[in-house]
Structures are given as C-alpha cells and as structure tokens.
N, C-alpha and C positions, 0 to 999 in steps of 0.2 A: 841655447836650449836644444840644439841638435849636436850630433856627433859626440855624445857623452863618452862612448867607448870606441870611437872610430867608426861607428855605424854611419853609413853614407847619409849625408843631409839630403832632404827632399829638394827636387828641382835644382840641382847644382849648376846646371847650364844656363839658367835664367839670369839675365842682367837687368836689374831693376833700378831705374833712376829715381832718386828722391829729391823733392823740393821741400825745403823747410822741415826737415826731419827733426823729431824731438832730440833734445840733448841727452847725454849719458845720464842715467839715473831717473829720467822721466818715464812716462808711460811707454809701453812697447810700441815700436813702429808697426804699422800694418805690414804683414809678411816678414817680420823680423826673424832672422835665422834661415830665411829661404833664399837660395841663389846668391848672387853677388851684388851687394848694394853699391850703387854709384851715386855719390852726393853731387848734385848738379850745380849748387851754388858756387860761383867763381870757377866753374869747370870750363875747359875749352870745348864748347858744345860741338863744333864740327868734328873734332877728334873723337869725342865720345860717340857721336853718331856713326863715325867710320868704324869704330870697334863694335858697335851694335848695342841697341837697347830693345828689350822685349816689351817693356811697359814703363810708364812714368807714374809715380805716386806723389800727389801733392797733399801735404798735411795742412790742416786749417790755419796753422800759425803763419803760413805764407800767403794768405788770401789777399793781403793788401800790398804785396810786393809787385812792382812793375816788372822787375827782373824775372820773377816767377811766371808772370803772364806771358812775357816775351818768349821765355824758354818753352813754355807749354805750347804756344802757338807754333813755334819752330818744330817741336816734336810732332804735333798734330799734322803739320805739313809733310813730315817725313813718313806718315802713315803709322805712327806708333800709338797704341792705345794709351790714353791719359786718364788717370783715375783720381778723383778728388775723394779724400778721406774726410767726410763731413762729421763733425762732432756735435753740432747743434743746428737747429733749424735755420737761424740767420745765415749760416754758412752757404745756404742754397741761393741766397740773393747776391752773391759776389760775382764779379766778372770772371773769376776762375771757374765757377760752377757753370757759367754760360759757355765756356770754351771747352771744358773737359768732356771727353767722350763718354765717361761713365762716372757714376757716383756710388761710393761704397760707405756704409756706416755700420756701427755696432749698436746703434740706438733705434729701437722700433719706431719712436715718434718721428725721428728724422727720416727714417725710411718711408713712412706713410706720406710725409710731406714731399719727399723726392718722387714717389710714385705719381703723385698728383701733378708734379711739375714736369717730369721728363719721361714717365712711363716705365713699365717693368723691364723693357729692353735695356734701359740705361741705369737703373737703380737696383742695388743689391744690398741685402741685409746679411751680415756675417756675424758670427759669435766672437766675443772678445777672446784673444789668444791667451793661453796659460802656459806655464812652464811644465811640461809633462813629467819631468823628473821630480819637481817639487810636489806635484799632485800624487804621483805614485809612491813617494816616500813619506807623505804626510802621516803623522801619528804612528810612526814606526814602532814606538814603544808602548802604544796604547792597545789594550784588548778591545776597546770599543771600535777600533778601526779594522778589526778582523770579522765583523759581522757581515752577513751577505749583503746587507744594504750598503755598507761602507765600500765593500769590494765593487759592487755594481756601480756606485756613484763615481768611484775613481775611474773605472773602465769607461763609463759613458763620457765623463769630462774629457778624458784623453782622446777618445774617438771623435768628439765633436768640437774641441777647442784647442787642439794641438796646432802648432804652426803649419803642419802638413794639412790638417783638416781645413784651416782657413785658406791655404794656398789652393787646395783642391776646389773649394767653392769659387774662388776668383778665377781659376783656370777654366773651369766649366763655363763661367759667365762670359769670359773673353774668348771662348772657343779655342783655347789652347788644349793640348793633349794633357789629360789628367793622369798623373802617375798612379799605377795600381799599388796596392800594398805588397810587401815582399812575398815572393813565392816560397812556400814552406814544403820541403821534401819530407814526407812522413815515411820513415823506414819501418816497416812492419817487422817486429821481433817475433818470428814464428819458428818454432823448433821442429814441430812435426805436422804442421798444417792442420791442427785439430780444431781450432776455435775461430776460424776465419769469418764465419757468419757473424760472430760478435764483433770482430774487427770492422766489418762493413757497417754495422749499426753505429759503432763508435765514430767512424769517419763521416757517415751521413748526418750525424747529430751536430757536427761542428758548424758554428756560425762563421768561422773564418773563411773568407771567400776564395783563397788561392792555395790549393793543396795539390802537390804532386805525390802520388802514392807509389811506393816502391817496395816490393817484396823480394828479398833474397833468400833462396831456399837451397838446401842440400838436394842433389839430384835424386836421392832415395825417396824424397817426398815431393818432388816436382810435379808428378802427375796428379797426386792428390790435391796439391795447391791449385793447379790449373782447373781441375774439376770443381773445386770449391768456389772458385772465383769467376767461372765462365759467364755467369749471369749477373755479375756485379753491374750496377748502374753508376758506379764511381770508377773513373778511369784508373787503371792499374798497370804498372809495368812489373814484370817478373824477370829476375836475373838469377841464373843458376850458378851456384858456387861450386868449388871443387869438391869431389867426394871426401867425406871425412873432415870437412872444414869445421872449425870452431865457431862459436857464436861471434867472437871478435872478428874472425875472418869475414863472416857474412855482413857484419856491420860495416867493416872497412870497405867491403865491396859496394855496399849500398851508398856510402859516402862518396865513393869514386864515381858512381853513376847518378848521383843526385843532380837534379836540374835547378833546385831552389837555392836562393841566397842563404836560406836558413835550413837547418837540418834538425829533425826531432825524431824520437823513437816512440813507436806505438806498440805497447805490449799486447800480445795475443790474449793473455790471461789477465785482463784488467778492464775496468769500465771508466769511460771518460764522459764528462758532461759537455754541454754545448759550447762553453766558453773556454775550454781547456787550452786550445791553441792560441786564441786571442790574448789570453792573459800571459802566456809565455812570451809571445811576440812583443807585447808592451814591455814586459820586464827586461827582455834582451835589448830593446831599443833604448830604454831610459834609466836603468839602474846603474849602468857602468860596468856590469859584470860581463865576463866572457862566456860563462856557462850558467844557464838558469835552469830551474826545475823545481822539484819538490822533495825536500828532506822530511816533510811531514805530509801525510795523506790519510785517507780514511781506510779502515779495515773493519771487517765484520767480527764482532766479539761474540763467540758462541755462547758464553756464559750469560751475557746480558741480552743476547738475541737482538742486537742493535749495532748500528754503525758507530764507531768511535774514532777519534783522531789519534793517530800515532804521533808521538812526540810533538804535542801542540806548541811547545815553546820554540820550535825551530821554524815556525812560520815567519815570513817577512824578515829573514835574517841573512847575513853574509857569512861566508866561510864554511857552510855545511854542504856535504856531498849529497846531491839529489839522487833519487832512484833512477835506474836506467830508463825505465818506461816513462819518465817525465822530462828527460834532458832535452834542451834545445841550445844550439850554438850556431855560429856562422859556419858555412860550408868550408871556407878556406882554413879555418881554425881546426875543424874536424879532420880535414885532409892532412894538415901539418902534424897534428899530435896523434890521432888515431887511437884505436882500441888495442890493448895488449892481448896477445893471442892466448897465453896460458896463465893469466892471472887468476887468483882464487875468486875474484869478483870482477865484473866488467866495468862498473861505474867508477870505483875509486881510483884506479890508476890514471885514467884520463883526467879526472878532477884534480888529482895530485900534481900532474904535470902542468895543468893550467893555473894552479893556485900560486902564481908568483907574487901576488899581492893579496892583502887581507880581503879585498872586495872583488876578487876574481870570480867567486861563486855566489849565487844568490838563490835563496829558496823562497818561493811565493807562498800564498795561502794554501791550505789543504783541500779546499773544496774542489769539486768536479773531477776527483780521481779516487777510485777504490782499487787497491791492489790485493791480490790473493795472499792469504797466509798459507803456510805449508799444510797440505792435506785438504784444503778447501777446493771446491769445484766451482767453475764459472756459473753453471746453471743455478746452483744454490745461492751463490753470491748475487746473481741478478735478481732473484726473488727477494732477498733481504735488502737490496739496495733501493728498490722501487719506493718512491715517496719518502725517502730518508733524508736526513739533514745533510748528507754528503753532496747532494745535487740541488742546491737551493735556487739556482738560476733557471733551470728547466728540468722538469721531471723526466726520468728515463722512460 
C-alpha cells in the first residue's frame, strides 16, 4: 500500500514485532505497510531484542497462546510498548490484555469497553486502514466519481484511513515522534511581479500544512517583487536569477533552491482553491505517476459568462500533459530532468522526458483551479470565479 512509485514509505525506521499476525489474504494487519515487520513466532527473541524493537503488536488470534504471553512479558520487561489489537469485547478478558501496556481497536464498542477497563491512557480507537491507491483510483471511468462530493470523500478517506494516518494516531498515543506530511516547495511563476497579491491569497487559502514558498525573479523586477511581498504573512524566499533569464532558467533555479521533498508551480495569473495542493500530493503519493497535475481545469467563458471545464475528458487520466501552473513532482526528479530553456512551451518537454511509461503522467480533477485565457485579466477572472462551480470545496 506504500511506495507505489518509489515514494518513501512512512516510518521506515520503525521495527514492529508481530505476534499471531493474520495470514496472507486475510484482513490487513494493524500498521501494515509501516516500518519493518518482525514476525516473533519461532523467532530468536534475544537476537530480535538486540537488533531492536520499537513496539510489539499482538493480534487477537494469539490470545490463547502461552508462547505469545511469554514473548509479550519478555518484551514488556525490556521496556518495549506492547499493543493488543482487540477485535471484540471478549478479547479484553484475556491474559494478554492484562499484560499488554496498550489496547488498540477499530471497533467503537470494544473501545468503550476498554476505556472502562483500562482508561483513556491505555485504550485507543483508530480507523480501519484502507489502500489509498484503491481509494484514489476507484470509479476512474465513472463520471459519478467526478462530483465534488466524490472528490471530497476520497480525499477524506485517504487523510483519515491511510496506513500513515493510522500510524500517526498510534505514534501520538505511544508518545513517538509523529512524522509530518511531505514539505512542498511552491515555486511562484512570476514574470514581472504584477499579481503577487493574488498569489498570496492563493497560498493563504491552502489547507495543506507544510509549504515552502520560493519566488525566483529577474533582477529587473526584483525590487518590485520585494516591495509587493514585504508585508506577506506567509514566509517567502526570493532568489534572483541572471539578467535576461528565461522562464525555464528561473524554474530550474527554483528547483535547485527548493527545500521540499515535493515541488510544484504556482502561477501568478491563476486562482487556486483550498485543496489544490492536498489533492496533488495525494495523487503523487498514490497513483504511481512521476508527474501529476491538471490537463483539465476551469476557464472563464466570456460568451456564457460562466466558468466551464476545459477538456473535461482528461480528468482522472494517465498520459496527458498537465499545465505548468498545476505540475507537482519529486524534487530529485525535477532536478534530474529540469525545464528546457528555449522550448516553445515549458510544460511539455519535461513531461515528454518523464513519460517513459504510459502511467508516468497523471491528471487529477479540474476543480480548485482556474487559469487565464489569452486577453483575460486576473481582476475580472476573480470576480467571475467567486461562488462558481470551479471551487466547490471552499468559496474564494
């Protein structure tokens, strides 16, 4: 469920001992896909303890095992947190439950009983884990899965029930360090530093919690950029490019100075809704693509005086080149391939070099992004976008 496209698995350093873990094909283990699993049945326990265990998980199928109880007591004596994964209320009456330092369950009824028995300090309710890729790709050929409600449901399920979400809850419960989400460097695509006030609004609107904002600018417009951003309440780094640099030069410079594990482009002449970055991060983590973005987005139709979706059939599809102002990829991939300095377009050469397989590129839904058409102004676009269908998750 992790590492779909080589994306680092969460908590890779944890060594988790399992007692009576489910067999292959049965229900998921607690914390499956997190860290390194160490099956303790028939293991050389002194050697295992020498190599280190961060916690021990006991599944309910091992409640009647004398060997499990002895192993659990030995681990307890070594100061290792021991966790019983209780599936039903009778599990709480076992000798294992009496020895385990903590009890974890996905069943609210079992949790209520555990609270009465051992208290909130020892009992934790977690949500059942799901396969984030299966959730993200569900109904890929169905238009019903392109509604705002469907998009929201997938996003929330992944945020709350991914292996990492479950691991975060247990890590906090056991007083381990909780891993933060990936840091995203947002490279602001600004040509003449004309609309940076709109960029600030776009950035402040994001619900994603970890954003490193970087503006690379031609020295001709450096002073204007610094004046426009001096009162920003979003941390910003400004890097000055060489005089006469191309847009690709400035993007490559931004990638070089990026602090984030992930890199994305924020267009100065665009509007982004509150879940724009969150949805891109989820897509990059779980679709298997090396470059994600939007080959379909909203535009303002002057004739209809309304927002319409450009190329709606390209939503939730592989192989299509996303717009520059929607691209997200891993920093090391961006550093390796880079942007072509003199290409007639900025987005397609990078996408072309990355597309070594049919699923190297992935286009998410069109919501939460409006890009300008030729001749349109951002002021007029902002007026037309307010309360439109382009931003169903949170109004601008």
